[in-house]
DRENPA-3360 file (N, C-alpha, C; in nm, 2 decimals, always signed):
BEGIN
1 = PLSAAAQA = +2.77/+24.34/+11.08/+2.70/+24.25/+10.98/+2.62/+24.14/+11.05 ~ +2.67/+24.08/+11.15/+2.59/+23.97/+11.21/+2.48/+24.03/+11.29 ~ +2.49/+24.14/+11.35/+2.38/+24.21/+11.42/+2.27/+24.24/+11.32 ~ +2.31/+24.30/+11.21/+2.21/+24.33/+11.11/+2.14/+24.21/+11.06 ~ +2.21/+24.10/+11.04/+2.14/+23.98/+10.99/+2.05/+23.93/+11.10 ~ +2.09/+23.93/+11.23/+2.00/+23.89/+11.34/+1.87/+23.97/+11.34 ~ +1.89/+24.11/+11.33/+1.77/+24.19/+11.33/+1.68/+24.17/+11.21 ~ +1.73/+24.15/+11.09/+1.65/+24.12/+10.98/+1.58/+23.99/+10.99;
9 = LAEEMAVD = +1.64/+23.89/+11.05/+1.57/+23.76/+11.07/+1.46/+23.78/+11.17 ~ +1.49/+23.85/+11.28/+1.38/+23.87/+11.39/+1.26/+23.94/+11.33 ~ +1.29/+24.04/+11.24/+1.17/+24.12/+11.18/+1.09/+24.02/+11.09 ~ +1.16/+23.94/+11.01/+1.10/+23.85/+10.92/+1.01/+23.75/+11.00 ~ +1.07/+23.70/+11.11/+0.99/+23.60/+11.19/+0.87/+23.67/+11.25 ~ +0.88/+23.80/+11.29/+0.77/+23.87/+11.34/+0.66/+23.88/+11.24 ~ +0.70/+23.91/+11.11/+0.60/+23.92/+11.00/+0.53/+23.78/+10.98 ~ +0.61/+23.68/+10.99/+0.55/+23.54/+10.98/+0.45/+23.51/+11.09;
17 = VVAMALGL = +0.48/+23.55/+11.21/+0.39/+23.53/+11.32/+0.26/+23.60/+11.30 ~ +0.27/+23.73/+11.26/+0.15/+23.81/+11.24/+0.07/+23.75/+11.12 ~ +0.14/+23.70/+11.01/+0.07/+23.64/+10.90/-0.01/+23.52/+10.94 ~ +0.05/+23.44/+11.03/-0.02/+23.32/+11.07/-0.13/+23.35/+11.16 ~ -0.12/+23.45/+11.25/-0.23/+23.50/+11.33/-0.35/+23.55/+11.26 ~ -0.32/+23.60/+11.14/-0.43/+23.66/+11.05/-0.48/+23.55/+10.96 ~ -0.42/+23.43/+10.96/-0.47/+23.33/+10.87/-0.41/+23.33/+10.74 ~ -0.30/+23.41/+10.72/-0.23/+23.42/+10.59/-0.12/+23.32/+10.58;
25 = RERLGFAC = -0.16/+23.20/+10.55/-0.06/+23.09/+10.55/+0.04/+23.08/+10.43 ~ -0.01/+23.14/+10.32/+0.07/+23.13/+10.20/+0.18/+23.24/+10.20 ~ +0.30/+23.21/+10.24/+0.41/+23.31/+10.25/+0.52/+23.26/+10.15 ~ +0.60/+23.35/+10.11/+0.71/+23.31/+10.02/+0.83/+23.26/+10.10 ~ +0.81/+23.25/+10.23/+0.93/+23.20/+10.30/+1.01/+23.32/+10.35 ~ +1.12/+23.29/+10.41/+1.21/+23.40/+10.46/+1.27/+23.48/+10.35 ~ +1.23/+23.61/+10.34/+1.28/+23.69/+10.23/+1.36/+23.81/+10.29 ~ +1.42/+23.79/+10.41/+1.49/+23.90/+10.47/+1.61/+23.94/+10.39;
33 = RVDPFDFR = +1.64/+24.07/+10.40/+1.75/+24.12/+10.32/+1.82/+24.23/+10.41 ~ +1.94/+24.26/+10.38/+2.02/+24.36/+10.44/+2.09/+24.44/+10.33 ~ +2.07/+24.57/+10.32/+2.14/+24.66/+10.23/+2.22/+24.76/+10.30 ~ +2.35/+24.76/+10.28/+2.44/+24.86/+10.35/+2.42/+25.00/+10.30 ~ +2.43/+25.10/+10.38/+2.42/+25.24/+10.35/+2.55/+25.30/+10.36 ~ +2.58/+25.40/+10.27/+2.69/+25.49/+10.28/+2.66/+25.61/+10.37 ~ +2.73/+25.63/+10.48/+2.70/+25.74/+10.57/+2.73/+25.88/+10.51 ~ +2.81/+25.88/+10.41/+2.84/+26.01/+10.34/+2.72/+26.06/+10.26;
41 = YAAIVFGS = +2.65/+25.97/+10.19/+2.54/+26.01/+10.10/+2.41/+25.96/+10.15 ~ +2.40/+25.88/+10.26/+2.28/+25.83/+10.32/+2.20/+25.76/+10.21 ~ +2.26/+25.67/+10.14/+2.20/+25.60/+10.03/+2.25/+25.45/+10.03 ~ +2.16/+25.36/+9.98/+2.20/+25.22/+9.97/+2.32/+25.21/+9.86 ~ +2.42/+25.14/+9.90/+2.53/+25.12/+9.80/+2.52/+25.00/+9.72 ~ +2.41/+25.00/+9.64/+2.39/+24.88/+9.55/+2.51/+24.85/+9.46 ~ +2.54/+24.73/+9.45/+2.65/+24.68/+9.36/+2.79/+24.70/+9.41 ~ +2.80/+24.75/+9.54/+2.93/+24.77/+9.60/+2.99/+24.64/+9.65;
49 = PEWCLYHG = +3.12/+24.64/+9.68/+3.17/+24.52/+9.75/+3.10/+24.49/+9.88 ~ +3.06/+24.59/+9.95/+2.99/+24.57/+10.08/+2.85/+24.50/+10.05 ~ +2.79/+24.55/+9.95/+2.66/+24.49/+9.91/+2.67/+24.34/+9.88 ~ +2.78/+24.31/+9.81/+2.80/+24.17/+9.77/+2.82/+24.09/+9.90 ~ +2.90/+24.14/+9.99/+2.93/+24.06/+10.11/+2.80/+24.04/+10.20 ~ +2.72/+24.15/+10.21/+2.60/+24.14/+10.28/+2.50/+24.04/+10.21 ~ +2.50/+24.05/+10.08/+2.41/+23.96/+10.01/+2.45/+23.81/+10.03 ~ +2.58/+23.79/+10.03/+2.63/+23.65/+10.05/+2.59/+23.60/+10.19;
57 = LIRRLRQH = +2.60/+23.69/+10.29/+2.56/+23.65/+10.43/+2.42/+23.62/+10.44 ~ +2.33/+23.71/+10.39/+2.19/+23.69/+10.40/+2.14/+23.57/+10.31 ~ +2.21/+23.55/+10.20/+2.17/+23.44/+10.11/+2.19/+23.31/+10.18 ~ +2.31/+23.29/+10.25/+2.33/+23.17/+10.33/+2.23/+23.15/+10.44 ~ +2.19/+23.26/+10.50/+2.08/+23.25/+10.60/+1.95/+23.21/+10.55 ~ +1.91/+23.27/+10.43/+1.78/+23.23/+10.37/+1.79/+23.08/+10.33 ~ +1.90/+23.04/+10.27/+1.90/+22.90/+10.22/+1.90/+22.80/+10.34 ~ +1.96/+22.84/+10.45/+1.96/+22.75/+10.57/+1.82/+22.74/+10.62;
65 = LRGVPDRG = +1.74/+22.85/+10.63/+1.61/+22.85/+10.68/+1.51/+22.78/+10.59 ~ +1.52/+22.81/+10.46/+1.43/+22.75/+10.36/+1.46/+22.60/+10.33 ~ +1.59/+22.57/+10.34/+1.63/+22.43/+10.30/+1.64/+22.41/+10.15 ~ +1.63/+22.51/+10.07/+1.64/+22.50/+9.93/+1.74/+22.60/+9.87 ~ +1.80/+22.58/+9.76/+1.90/+22.67/+9.70/+1.83/+22.80/+9.66 ~ +1.90/+22.91/+9.68/+1.85/+23.04/+9.64/+1.90/+23.07/+9.50 ~ +1.81/+23.07/+9.40/+1.85/+23.08/+9.26/+1.82/+23.22/+9.20 ~ +1.76/+23.31/+9.28/+1.73/+23.44/+9.23/+1.84/+23.54/+9.25;
73 = GAFRSVAK = +1.85/+23.63/+9.15/+1.96/+23.73/+9.16/+1.90/+23.86/+9.10 ~ +1.99/+23.97/+9.10/+1.94/+24.09/+9.04/+2.06/+24.18/+9.01 ~ +2.05/+24.26/+8.90/+2.15/+24.36/+8.87/+2.14/+24.47/+8.97 ~ +2.25/+24.52/+9.02/+2.26/+24.62/+9.12/+2.36/+24.73/+9.09 ~ +2.32/+24.86/+9.10/+2.42/+24.96/+9.07/+2.36/+25.10/+9.12 ~ +2.45/+25.18/+9.17/+2.40/+25.32/+9.20/+2.44/+25.42/+9.09 ~ +2.50/+25.37/+8.98/+2.53/+25.46/+8.87/+2.40/+25.52/+8.82 ~ +2.42/+25.65/+8.77/+2.30/+25.72/+8.73/+2.27/+25.71/+8.58;
81 = QPDAQAVS = +2.37/+25.65/+8.50/+2.35/+25.64/+8.36/+2.44/+25.52/+8.32 ~ +2.41/+25.47/+8.20/+2.50/+25.35/+8.15/+2.64/+25.40/+8.12 ~ +2.73/+25.38/+8.22/+2.87/+25.42/+8.20/+2.96/+25.32/+8.26 ~ +3.09/+25.36/+8.28/+3.19/+25.26/+8.33/+3.15/+25.21/+8.47 ~ +3.10/+25.30/+8.56/+3.06/+25.26/+8.69/+2.95/+25.15/+8.69 ~ +2.85/+25.18/+8.60/+2.73/+25.09/+8.59/+2.78/+24.95/+8.55 ~ +2.86/+24.94/+8.44/+2.91/+24.81/+8.39/+3.00/+24.74/+8.49 ~ +3.08/+24.82/+8.56/+3.17/+24.76/+8.66/+3.09/+24.70/+8.77;
89 = ERTACVLW = +3.00/+24.78/+8.83/+2.93/+24.73/+8.95/+2.83/+24.61/+8.91 ~ +2.77/+24.62/+8.80/+2.67/+24.52/+8.76/+2.74/+24.39/+8.72 ~ +2.85/+24.40/+8.65/+2.92/+24.28/+8.62/+2.97/+24.21/+8.74 ~ +3.03/+24.29/+8.83/+3.09/+24.23/+8.96/+2.98/+24.16/+9.04 ~ +2.86/+24.23/+9.06/+2.76/+24.17/+9.15/+2.69/+24.06/+9.09 ~ +2.67/+24.06/+8.95/+2.60/+23.95/+8.89/+2.69/+23.82/+8.89 ~ +2.82/+23.85/+8.86/+2.91/+23.73/+8.87/+2.92/+23.68/+9.01 ~ +2.93/+23.76/+9.11/+2.93/+23.72/+9.25/+2.81/+23.63/+9.28;
97 = QALLGSRH = +2.69/+23.68/+9.24/+2.57/+23.61/+9.27/+2.56/+23.47/+9.19 ~ +2.61/+23.47/+9.07/+2.61/+23.35/+8.99/+2.70/+23.25/+9.06 ~ +2.82/+23.29/+9.11/+2.91/+23.20/+9.18/+2.85/+23.14/+9.30 ~ +2.75/+23.22/+9.36/+2.68/+23.18/+9.48/+2.56/+23.09/+9.45 ~ +2.53/+23.08/+9.32/+2.42/+22.99/+9.28/+2.30/+23.05/+9.21 ~ +2.30/+23.18/+9.19/+2.19/+23.25/+9.12/+2.19/+23.21/+8.97 ~ +2.07/+23.19/+8.92/+2.06/+23.15/+8.77/+1.95/+23.23/+8.71 ~ +1.88/+23.32/+8.78/+1.78/+23.41/+8.72/+1.80/+23.55/+8.78;
105 = FGAVGQLS = +1.80/+23.65/+8.69/+1.84/+23.78/+8.73/+1.73/+23.88/+8.69 ~ +1.69/+23.97/+8.79/+1.60/+24.08/+8.76/+1.66/+24.21/+8.76 ~ +1.58/+24.32/+8.76/+1.63/+24.46/+8.76/+1.71/+24.49/+8.64 ~ +1.68/+24.43/+8.53/+1.76/+24.46/+8.40/+1.73/+24.60/+8.36 ~ +1.83/+24.67/+8.33/+1.82/+24.81/+8.28/+1.80/+24.91/+8.39 ~ +1.79/+24.87/+8.52/+1.75/+24.95/+8.63/+1.88/+25.02/+8.69 ~ +1.88/+25.15/+8.70/+2.00/+25.22/+8.75/+1.96/+25.31/+8.87 ~ +2.07/+25.37/+8.93/+2.05/+25.46/+9.04/+1.96/+25.40/+9.15;
113 = TDEVFSPQ = +2.00/+25.28/+9.19/+1.92/+25.19/+9.28/+1.80/+25.14/+9.20 ~ +1.70/+25.23/+9.19/+1.58/+25.19/+9.11/+1.51/+25.32/+9.06 ~ +1.58/+25.43/+9.05/+1.52/+25.55/+9.00/+1.52/+25.57/+8.85 ~ +1.61/+25.50/+8.78/+1.62/+25.52/+8.64/+1.61/+25.38/+8.56 ~ +1.54/+25.38/+8.45/+1.54/+25.27/+8.36/+1.61/+25.32/+8.23 ~ +1.71/+25.24/+8.18/+1.78/+25.27/+8.06/+1.77/+25.16/+7.96 ~ +1.71/+25.18/+7.85/+1.71/+25.08/+7.74/+1.85/+25.04/+7.70 ~ +1.94/+25.13/+7.70/+2.08/+25.10/+7.66/+2.14/+25.01/+7.77;
121 = QAILDGEI = +2.12/+25.04/+7.89/+2.17/+24.95/+8.00/+2.11/+24.81/+7.99 ~ +1.98/+24.80/+7.95/+1.92/+24.67/+7.94/+1.99/+24.59/+7.84 ~ +2.04/+24.65/+7.73/+2.11/+24.58/+7.62/+2.25/+24.54/+7.68 ~ +2.32/+24.63/+7.75/+2.44/+24.60/+7.81/+2.43/+24.49/+7.91 ~ +2.32/+24.49/+7.99/+2.30/+24.38/+8.09/+2.29/+24.24/+8.02 ~ +2.23/+24.24/+7.90/+2.22/+24.12/+7.82/+2.36/+24.07/+7.79 ~ +2.45/+24.16/+7.76/+2.59/+24.12/+7.73/+2.66/+24.07/+7.85 ~ +2.63/+24.13/+7.97/+2.69/+24.09/+8.09/+2.64/+23.95/+8.13;
129 = LAYVARLM = +2.51/+23.93/+8.11/+2.46/+23.79/+8.14/+2.52/+23.69/+8.05 ~ +2.54/+23.72/+7.93/+2.60/+23.62/+7.84/+2.75/+23.59/+7.88 ~ +2.82/+23.70/+7.92/+2.95/+23.68/+7.97/+2.96/+23.59/+8.09 ~ +2.87/+23.62/+8.19/+2.87/+23.54/+8.31/+2.82/+23.39/+8.28 ~ +2.72/+23.38/+8.19/+2.67/+23.24/+8.16/+2.78/+23.16/+8.10 ~ +2.86/+23.22/+8.01/+2.97/+23.15/+7.95/+3.07/+23.11/+8.05 ~ +3.10/+23.20/+8.14/+3.20/+23.16/+8.25/+3.15/+23.05/+8.33 ~ +3.02/+23.05/+8.36/+2.96/+22.94/+8.45/+2.96/+22.81/+8.37;
137 = RGFPADSA = +2.95/+22.81/+8.24/+2.95/+22.68/+8.17/+3.08/+22.61/+8.18 ~ +3.19/+22.69/+8.18/+3.32/+22.63/+8.19/+3.36/+22.55/+8.07 ~ +3.46/+22.47/+8.09/+3.51/+22.38/+7.98/+3.47/+22.24/+8.00 ~ +3.44/+22.16/+7.89/+3.40/+22.02/+7.91/+3.52/+21.94/+7.97 ~ +3.49/+21.87/+8.07/+3.60/+21.78/+8.14/+3.55/+21.65/+8.17 ~ +3.44/+21.60/+8.10/+3.39/+21.47/+8.13/+3.45/+21.36/+8.04 ~ +3.39/+21.24/+8.04/+3.44/+21.13/+7.97/+3.42/+21.15/+7.82 ~ +3.32/+21.23/+7.78/+3.29/+21.25/+7.64/+3.39/+21.34/+7.57;
145 = APDPLAVI = +3.48/+21.41/+7.64/+3.58/+21.50/+7.58/+3.68/+21.41/+7.51 ~ +3.74/+21.46/+7.40/+3.84/+21.38/+7.33/+3.97/+21.36/+7.41 ~ +4.04/+21.26/+7.38/+4.17/+21.23/+7.44/+4.27/+21.34/+7.41 ~ +4.32/+21.41/+7.51/+4.41/+21.52/+7.49/+4.53/+21.48/+7.41 ~ +4.59/+21.37/+7.44/+4.71/+21.32/+7.37/+4.68/+21.30/+7.22 ~ +4.56/+21.24/+7.19/+4.52/+21.22/+7.05/+4.51/+21.35/+6.98 ~ +4.45/+21.45/+7.04/+4.43/+21.58/+6.98/+4.57/+21.64/+6.95 ~ +4.66/+21.63/+7.04/+4.80/+21.69/+7.03/+4.87/+21.62/+6.91;
153 = RAGVAEAS = +4.86/+21.48/+6.91/+4.93/+21.41/+6.80/+4.87/+21.45/+6.66 ~ +4.74/+21.47/+6.66/+4.68/+21.50/+6.53/+4.72/+21.64/+6.49 ~ +4.74/+21.74/+6.58/+4.78/+21.87/+6.55/+4.93/+21.87/+6.50 ~ +5.01/+21.79/+6.57/+5.15/+21.78/+6.53/+5.16/+21.72/+6.39 ~ +5.08/+21.62/+6.36/+5.09/+21.56/+6.23/+5.04/+21.66/+6.12 ~ +4.94/+21.74/+6.15/+4.89/+21.84/+6.06/+4.98/+21.96/+6.05 ~ +5.07/+21.98/+6.14/+5.15/+22.10/+6.16/+5.07/+22.22/+6.19 ~ +4.95/+22.20/+6.23/+4.86/+22.30/+6.28/+4.74/+22.24/+6.34;
161 = FLGVEDTV = +4.68/+22.31/+6.44/+4.56/+22.26/+6.51/+4.44/+22.31/+6.44 ~ +4.45/+22.40/+6.35/+4.33/+22.45/+6.28/+4.25/+22.35/+6.20 ~ +4.32/+22.26/+6.14/+4.25/+22.16/+6.06/+4.22/+22.03/+6.13 ~ +4.25/+22.02/+6.26/+4.21/+21.90/+6.33/+4.06/+21.89/+6.35 ~ +4.01/+21.78/+6.34/+3.86/+21.76/+6.35/+3.80/+21.82/+6.48 ~ +3.87/+21.80/+6.59/+3.82/+21.85/+6.71/+3.81/+22.00/+6.71 ~ +3.90/+22.07/+6.64/+3.89/+22.22/+6.63/+3.78/+22.26/+6.54 ~ +3.77/+22.19/+6.42/+3.67/+22.22/+6.32/+3.53/+22.21/+6.38;
169 = SRFRGLVD = +3.51/+22.10/+6.45/+3.37/+22.07/+6.50/+3.33/+22.15/+6.62 ~ +3.43/+22.21/+6.69/+3.39/+22.27/+6.82/+3.43/+22.41/+6.84 ~ +3.50/+22.47/+6.75/+3.55/+22.61/+6.77/+3.44/+22.71/+6.79 ~ +3.32/+22.69/+6.72/+3.21/+22.79/+6.74/+3.15/+22.78/+6.88 ~ +3.16/+22.67/+6.94/+3.10/+22.66/+7.07/+3.20/+22.69/+7.19 ~ +3.32/+22.71/+7.15/+3.42/+22.73/+7.26/+3.43/+22.88/+7.30 ~ +3.43/+22.97/+7.20/+3.43/+23.11/+7.23/+3.30/+23.18/+7.18 ~ +3.23/+23.24/+7.27/+3.11/+23.31/+7.24/+3.14/+23.43/+7.15;
177 = SPPLFRHW = +3.05/+23.47/+7.07/+3.06/+23.59/+6.98/+2.95/+23.68/+7.02 ~ +2.96/+23.76/+7.12/+2.86/+23.85/+7.16/+2.83/+23.96/+7.06 ~ +2.70/+24.00/+7.04/+2.67/+24.10/+6.94/+2.72/+24.24/+6.97 ~ +2.75/+24.27/+7.09/+2.80/+24.41/+7.13/+2.94/+24.41/+7.17 ~ +2.98/+24.32/+7.27/+3.12/+24.32/+7.32/+3.21/+24.23/+7.22 ~ +3.23/+24.29/+7.10/+3.30/+24.21/+7.00/+3.45/+24.20/+7.04 ~ +3.51/+24.10/+6.98/+3.65/+24.07/+7.01/+3.74/+24.12/+6.90 ~ +3.69/+24.21/+6.81/+3.78/+24.26/+6.71/+3.89/+24.35/+6.76;
185 = NLGRWRSE = +3.99/+24.38/+6.68/+4.10/+24.46/+6.72/+4.07/+24.61/+6.68 ~ +4.16/+24.70/+6.71/+4.14/+24.84/+6.69/+4.12/+24.88/+6.55 ~ +4.20/+24.81/+6.46/+4.19/+24.84/+6.32/+4.06/+24.80/+6.26 ~ +4.01/+24.69/+6.30/+3.88/+24.64/+6.25/+3.77/+24.74/+6.30 ~ +3.78/+24.77/+6.43/+3.68/+24.86/+6.49/+3.67/+25.00/+6.41 ~ +3.79/+25.05/+6.38/+3.80/+25.18/+6.30/+3.74/+25.16/+6.17 ~ +3.77/+25.05/+6.10/+3.72/+25.03/+5.96/+3.57/+25.01/+5.96 ~ +3.51/+24.97/+6.07/+3.37/+24.95/+6.08/+3.29/+25.08/+6.12;
193 = GARPMLAE = +3.37/+25.19/+6.13/+3.31/+25.31/+6.17/+3.33/+25.37/+6.31 ~ +3.40/+25.29/+6.39/+3.44/+25.33/+6.53/+3.32/+25.38/+6.60 ~ +3.21/+25.31/+6.59/+3.08/+25.35/+6.65/+3.09/+25.34/+6.81 ~ +3.05/+25.44/+6.88/+3.05/+25.43/+7.03/+2.96/+25.32/+7.08 ~ +3.00/+25.25/+7.19/+2.93/+25.14/+7.24/+2.78/+25.18/+7.28 ~ +2.76/+25.30/+7.34/+2.63/+25.34/+7.38/+2.54/+25.36/+7.25 ~ +2.60/+25.41/+7.15/+2.52/+25.43/+7.02/+2.47/+25.29/+6.97 ~ +2.56/+25.19/+6.97/+2.52/+25.06/+6.93/+2.42/+25.00/+7.02;
201 = AWALAQAT = +2.43/+25.02/+7.15/+2.34/+24.97/+7.25/+2.20/+25.03/+7.22 ~ +2.20/+25.16/+7.19/+2.07/+25.23/+7.17/+2.01/+25.18/+7.04 ~ +2.09/+25.15/+6.93/+2.03/+25.10/+6.81/+1.97/+24.96/+6.83 ~ +2.04/+24.88/+6.91/+1.98/+24.74/+6.94/+1.86/+24.75/+7.03 ~ +1.86/+24.85/+7.12/+1.74/+24.87/+7.20/+1.62/+24.91/+7.12 ~ +1.64/+25.01/+7.02/+1.53/+25.05/+6.94/+1.48/+24.94/+6.85 ~ +1.57/+24.85/+6.80/+1.53/+24.74/+6.72/+1.44/+24.64/+6.81 ~ +1.48/+24.62/+6.93/+1.41/+24.53/+7.02/+1.27/+24.59/+7.05;
209 = IARADFHL = +1.26/+24.72/+7.07/+1.13/+24.79/+7.10/+1.05/+24.78/+6.98 ~ +1.10/+24.79/+6.86/+1.02/+24.79/+6.73/+0.96/+24.65/+6.71 ~ +1.03/+24.55/+6.76/+0.98/+24.41/+6.74/+0.87/+24.38/+6.84 ~ +0.85/+24.46/+6.95/+0.76/+24.43/+7.05/+0.61/+24.45/+7.00 ~ +0.52/+24.36/+7.04/+0.38/+24.38/+6.99/+0.29/+24.40/+7.11 ~ +0.34/+24.43/+7.22/+0.25/+24.45/+7.34/+0.20/+24.59/+7.34 ~ +0.07/+24.60/+7.37/+0.00/+24.73/+7.38/-0.08/+24.73/+7.51 ~ -0.07/+24.84/+7.58/-0.16/+24.85/+7.70/-0.30/+24.87/+7.65;
217 = PAAAEREV = -0.40/+24.83/+7.74/-0.54/+24.86/+7.71/-0.55/+25.02/+7.70 ~ -0.65/+25.06/+7.62/-0.66/+25.21/+7.60/-0.68/+25.29/+7.73 ~ -0.76/+25.24/+7.82/-0.78/+25.31/+7.95/-0.65/+25.32/+8.03 ~ -0.57/+25.21/+8.03/-0.45/+25.21/+8.11/-0.35/+25.30/+8.04 ~ -0.35/+25.30/+7.91/-0.25/+25.39/+7.83/-0.28/+25.54/+7.86 ~ -0.41/+25.57/+7.87/-0.45/+25.71/+7.90/-0.40/+25.75/+8.04 ~ -0.41/+25.65/+8.14/-0.37/+25.68/+8.27/-0.22/+25.70/+8.28 ~ -0.14/+25.62/+8.21/+0.00/+25.64/+8.20/+0.04/+25.77/+8.14;
225 = DAVYRRAA = -0.03/+25.81/+8.03/+0.00/+25.94/+7.97/-0.03/+26.05/+8.07 ~ -0.13/+26.04/+8.14/-0.17/+26.15/+8.24/-0.06/+26.16/+8.35 ~ -0.01/+26.04/+8.39/+0.10/+26.04/+8.49/+0.22/+26.11/+8.44 ~ +0.25/+26.07/+8.31/+0.37/+26.13/+8.25/+0.36/+26.28/+8.23 ~ +0.24/+26.33/+8.19/+0.23/+26.47/+8.18/+0.24/+26.55/+8.31 ~ +0.18/+26.49/+8.42/+0.20/+26.55/+8.55/+0.35/+26.55/+8.59 ~ +0.42/+26.44/+8.56/+0.56/+26.43/+8.60/+0.64/+26.54/+8.52 ~ +0.61/+26.55/+8.39/+0.68/+26.65/+8.31/+0.66/+26.79/+8.36;
233 = VYIRARTS = +0.54/+26.83/+8.40/+0.51/+26.96/+8.46/+0.59/+26.98/+8.59 ~ +0.59/+26.87/+8.67/+0.66/+26.88/+8.80/+0.81/+26.90/+8.78 ~ +0.87/+26.83/+8.69/+1.01/+26.83/+8.67/+1.05/+26.97/+8.61 ~ +0.97/+27.02/+8.52/+1.00/+27.15/+8.46/+0.99/+27.26/+8.57 ~ +0.89/+27.25/+8.66/+0.88/+27.35/+8.76/+1.00/+27.34/+8.86 ~ +1.05/+27.22/+8.88/+1.17/+27.21/+8.97/+1.30/+27.25/+8.91 ~ +1.31/+27.24/+8.78/+1.44/+27.26/+8.72/+1.45/+27.40/+8.65 ~ +1.33/+27.47/+8.63/+1.34/+27.60/+8.57/+1.40/+27.70/+8.66;
241 = P = +1.48/+27.79/+8.60/+1.55/+27.89/+8.68/+1.45/+27.99/+8.75;
% end
């Protein structure tokens, strides 16, 4: 790992020297990265424990050289579709990056390294971000928080904490209510139709797409359609028996 980091840094410095020699002074700074490969499949192992460890190492290197915190992050996974592997890898790597200081995340909905875009996964990524954001907010522990003993005394006097003013005024902000990762029990889920998670994610994705008002210029749209048609012909030729 240290050798890989040293080589990445040397290559980045060489790019910087060439950029300065060409008069290209406006650089983004040291953007070096190291992505581990699996020798069995000869592919980047995005979202793996090893990727997280390499990311942490290179992140510290970049922050040391830039002198500023590294706030950027990204969803990473080699899963081919929105499934248990995708959610596991993406949650783990986003949480890891958030704990290291990331506050902005890209590659939403991007799977199989970067070969697949899934609208369903984009919705699931929003749920993951909300989960991690809630974790990073933590609990209030400053001087504005109510006196714990006073809250306990009020609950004992009421014979319940549900009616205490502190509970009534703050319970909605204590526990998030995500639109997809609901906290209901098995009976409630069944009574609501026991709808599969991916079906709900697709319904939310379709609603999001329907609200969008962006349209490509006509010329650009024709170019995209032409690329799509060529790709469809190519895929059919490769997959037909």
